[in-house]
N, C-alpha and C positions, 0 to 999 in steps of 0.2 A: 798823543802823538802828532812828531812834526811832520809837515807833509814836505813829498820828497819833489823837487822840484821838476820839469817836466826836461827828460835828456839827462837826468845825472846820471841814472841808471843804467850801465853800461852788461855786451854781453859779459865782463871778466866778473865785473861783482854778479850775475845770474848763475852764472857757474861754480864762483865760491860759495853761496850761499845753495844749490845744488851738493856740491862735495858734503858741504856740513850737515844737511839733509839726511845722505845717503849713508854718515859716519853713525848719526843719532839712531838710524831705523834700523844699520846694523849692530848697534851698542843695545835696543830694545829687543829686537827677538834673540839677542844672546840671553839677555834676562830673564826672559821669556822661557826661552830650554832650560835657562836653569830651572827655575820655578817650577816646572812640569817636572823636570827629571827627579825635584825633591818632594813634590807632592808625589810620584807614582814610587819613590820611596818608602812614603809614611803608610802608603796604599799597605805596600806588600810588608811594613813592620806591621800595621795593626793584624794585617792577616795569619802572620805569620804567631802576632800574640794570641791570639784567635787558637792556633792550633795548638797551642802550649797549653793555655786554660781546658780547652777539650782533652787532653790527654792526661792533664793532673785529675779531672773531673772522672777519668775513666778509671785510673788507678787509685783514687778516692774509693770509688764505689767496688770496684774490684775487691780492695783493700777489704773494706767491708764485708762485704762478702764471706771472703776468708775469714776473718775476726768471728761470726754467726758459725762458722761450720766446725773452727777450734772452740772456740766456748759450746757447742753443743758435745763436741767430742768430751774435752776435760766434764764436764759437766757428767756423760752417760760413760766415765771413768770412776769419776767419786764417788757417785752411785754406787757402782756393783765395789769400790772397796770400801765400802762403807756399809755395804747388808757382807760382805766377808767377811770383815772383820766383828759385827755383832754378834754374825753365826758362831761363833768361837768363843 
């Protein structure tokens, strides 16, 4: 890095640097807000997927219970028909 000679930095130079830093800081803060919004969106999406999976699992178990009940009813009906046919 080169050395700045004494008296070479003016108030105008400092003002330009300060203005540039403010712009850079505003840009960085904007990017942080955007990244935070994306992160929150990802968290909400994950929660939504988890809710969908739990609903699907609940439906699966309800469907299995209904299948067992229907299977028992059909089995009983088949047995009753089978017994009725063999008696005649």
